[in-house]
C-alpha positions, -999 to 999 in steps of 0.1 A, spaced: -12 -334 -326 -3 -298 -337 5 -270 -313 -7 -237 -327 -20 -203 -317 -57 -203 -308 -83 -190 -333 -117 -176 -328 -132 -210 -337 -114 -226 -308 -130 -204 -281 -160 -227 -274 -138 -258 -270 -112 -240 -248 -141 -226 -227 -155 -261 -222 -121 -276 -215 -110 -250 -189 -143 -249 -171 -145 -287 -169 -111 -285 -150 -124 -255 -130 -154 -275 -118 -130 -302 -106 -111 -275 -86 -80 -276 -107 -80 -241 -120 -100 -209 -122 -130 -208 -146 -128 -185 -176 -157 -167 -192 -161 -166 -229 -155 -128 -228 -121 -134 -210 -112 -160 -237 -121 -137 -266 -103 -107 -250 -72 -128 -243 -73 -151 -273 -39 -140 -286 -24 -153 -253 -35 -189 -260 -19 -219 -277 -39 -250 -284 -31 -286 -291 -55 -296 -319 -61 -326 -341 -85 -324 -370 -100 -291 -357 -107 -306 -323 -89 -289 -294 -75 -314 -268 -55 -289 -247 -48 -252 -242 -24 -229 -223 -19 -192 -223 11 -169 -219 -1 -137 -203 23 -108 -203 24 -90 -169 52 -66 -171 85 -57 -189 103 -88 -176 75 -110 -163 49 -133 -179 26 -160 -166 18 -194 -180 -19 -199 -171 -50 -219 -179 -31 -250 -188 -57 -277 -194 -54 -311 -211 -83 -334 -218 -82 -364 -195 -79 -389 -224 -47 -371 -235 -30 -365 -202 5 -381 -198 12 -379 -235 35 -348 -233 9 -323 -247 10 -301 -216 48 -300 -218 47 -290 -254 22 -262 -247 43 -248 -219 74 -250 -241 55 -231 -268 46 -204 -242 83 -202 -231 95 -199 -267 71 -170 -272 82 -153 -240 118 -155 -251 109 -142 -285 92 -112 -269 122 -106 -246 106 -117 -214 132 -129 -189 110 -144 -162 80 -166 -164 59 -178 -135 31 -202 -128 7 -207 -99 0 -245 -98 -14 -274 -78 10 -297 -98 45 -284 -90 62 -317 -101 51 -312 -136 66 -277 -138 98 -288 -120 104 -311 -149 104 -280 -171 130 -262 -150 106 -241 -130 117 -235 -94 95 -229 -64 95 -194 -50 79 -177 -21 48 -158 -31 63 -126 -18 89 -127 -47 61 -120 -72 44 -86 -76 12 -82 -57 -8 -74 -88 -5 -110 -101 -29 -120 -73 -58 -100 -88 -74 -131 -102 -70 -150 -69 -99 -131 -53 -123 -149 -76 -111 -183 -64 -134 -201 -39 -103 -212 -20 -89 -177 -16 -67 -169 3 -56 -204 13 -58 -222 -21 -26 -242 -18 -13 -232 -52 25 -232 -55 43 -203 -71 71 -212 -94 94 -193 -117 117 -201 -146 144 -177 -157 148 -177 -195 183 -181 -208 201 -153 -224 185 -124 -206 190 -121 -168 161 -105 -150 165 -70 -135 162 -87 -101 192 -109 -109 212 -79 -122 204 -54 -94 192 -76 -65 157 -61 -67 127 -64 -90 115 -36 -112 81 -54 -117 67 -50 -82 
């Protein structure tokens, strides 16, 4: 299965995949408009033009990005596809010079295997919670906030003891 940047022809498949997981309460739903507007954020795992998984790297600030909308078709879960997608997002973040990547997740064990560390929500800028108000579980959704510091570029928080992103 090939990991690649998403294309316009992937939007319908990604929309169906994400919203199937959203109906099961595992993530926020995404509209087609959101997907088209943010298509450049997305990576997909595809085989013979069929999308089996997707994830996005959303840039938030100079030193902060989010891995979001990670969704893998049930038949392909446990095969390492989600891990490969997250790693693609992290490589892109490093290439862009982002030093810190976070995730909001119901599956912290998966991200811990990828070196993400749990952090208190207060360590993240308030503006990252803008999407949360759309969640039916808001404000007590139970998502865990996690961060990974990318090697080679310490975050401003690590250098100065405070974040420039908040």
